[in-house]
GUPA-967893 format. One record per residue (C-alpha): x, y, z; residue in one letter; residue number from 0. Coordinates in Angstrom, 1 decimal. Each point is the difference from the previous one (the first is absolute). Layout:
BEGIN
+--------+--------+--------+---------+-----+
:     c1 :     c2 :     c3 : residuo : num :
+--------+--------+--------+---------+-----+
:      X :      Y :      Z :       A : NUM :
...
+--------+--------+--------+---------+-----+
//
This chain:
BEGIN
+--------+--------+--------+---------+-----+
:     c1 :     c2 :     c3 : residuo : num :
+--------+--------+--------+---------+-----+
:   33.5 :  -35.9 :   -7.3 :       X :   0 :
:    2.1 :   -2.3 :   -2.1 :       X :   1 :
:    2.2 :    1.3 :   -2.8 :       X :   2 :
:   -1.9 :   -2.1 :   -2.6 :       X :   3 :
:   -3.3 :    1.5 :    1.1 :       X :   4 :
:    1.4 :    3.5 :   -0.1 :       X :   5 :
:    1.4 :   -0.6 :   -3.4 :       X :   6 :
:   -3.4 :   -1.3 :   -1.2 :       X :   7 :
:   -1.7 :    3.1 :    1.4 :       X :   8 :
:    2.5 :    2.4 :   -1.7 :       X :   9 :
:   -0.4 :   -1.9 :   -3.3 :       X :  10 :
:   -3.8 :    0.2 :    0.2 :       X :  11 :
:    0.1 :    3.7 :    0.8 :       X :  12 :
:    2.3 :    0.7 :   -2.9 :       X :  13 :
:   -2.3 :   -2.1 :   -2.3 :       X :  14 :
:   -3.0 :    2.1 :    1.0 :       X :  15 :
:    1.7 :    3.4 :   -0.2 :       X :  16 :
:    1.9 :   -0.3 :   -3.3 :       X :  17 :
:   -2.7 :   -0.5 :   -2.6 :       X :  18 :
:   -1.6 :    3.2 :   -1.2 :       X :  19 :
:   -3.7 :    0.6 :    0.5 :       X :  20 :
:   -2.7 :   -0.4 :   -2.7 :       X :  21 :
:    0.3 :    3.7 :   -0.9 :       X :  22 :
:    3.7 :   -0.1 :   -0.8 :       X :  23 :
:   -0.2 :   -1.2 :   -3.6 :       X :  24 :
:   -2.6 :    2.5 :   -1.2 :       X :  25 :
:    1.7 :    2.9 :    1.8 :       X :  26 :
:    3.3 :   -0.9 :   -1.6 :       X :  27 :
:   -1.5 :   -0.5 :   -3.4 :       X :  28 :
:   -1.8 :    3.4 :    0.2 :       X :  29 :
:    3.2 :    1.7 :    1.2 :       X :  30 :
:    2.0 :   -1.3 :   -2.9 :       X :  31 :
:   -2.7 :    0.8 :   -2.6 :       X :  32 :
:   -1.3 :    3.3 :    1.2 :       X :  33 :
:    2.6 :    1.5 :    2.3 :       X :  34 :
:    0.3 :    1.3 :    3.5 :       X :  35 :
:   -3.2 :    1.9 :    0.2 :       X :  36 :
:   -2.1 :   -3.0 :   -0.9 :       X :  37 :
:    1.9 :   -2.1 :    2.6 :       X :  38 :
:   -1.0 :    2.4 :    2.7 :       X :  39 :
:   -3.6 :   -0.3 :   -1.0 :       X :  40 :
:    0.3 :   -3.8 :   -0.1 :       X :  41 :
:    1.5 :   -0.1 :    3.5 :       X :  42 :
:   -2.7 :    2.2 :    1.4 :       X :  43 :
:   -2.8 :   -2.1 :   -1.6 :       X :  44 :
:    1.6 :   -3.2 :    1.4 :       X :  45 :
:    0.2 :    1.6 :    3.4 :       X :  46 :
:   -3.6 :    1.0 :   -0.1 :       X :  47 :
:   -1.2 :   -3.4 :   -1.1 :       X :  48 :
:    2.0 :   -1.8 :    2.7 :       X :  49 :
:   -1.3 :    2.4 :    2.7 :       X :  50 :
:   -3.6 :   -0.8 :   -1.1 :       X :  51 :
:    0.8 :   -3.7 :    0.7 :       X :  52 :
:    1.0 :    0.7 :    3.6 :       X :  53 :
+--------+--------+--------+---------+-----+
//
């Protein structure tokens, strides 16, 4: 494997891993607005929704 191809692979991997998922914005907003307890509920609801998709 050439160095250029390996660098492109690493760059693509980082580009796919770094952005937050679609649930990150609502969970963060709810955490700031309503506190830690509501964040836990939001995380659990997001986990349940994503498990239904699988």
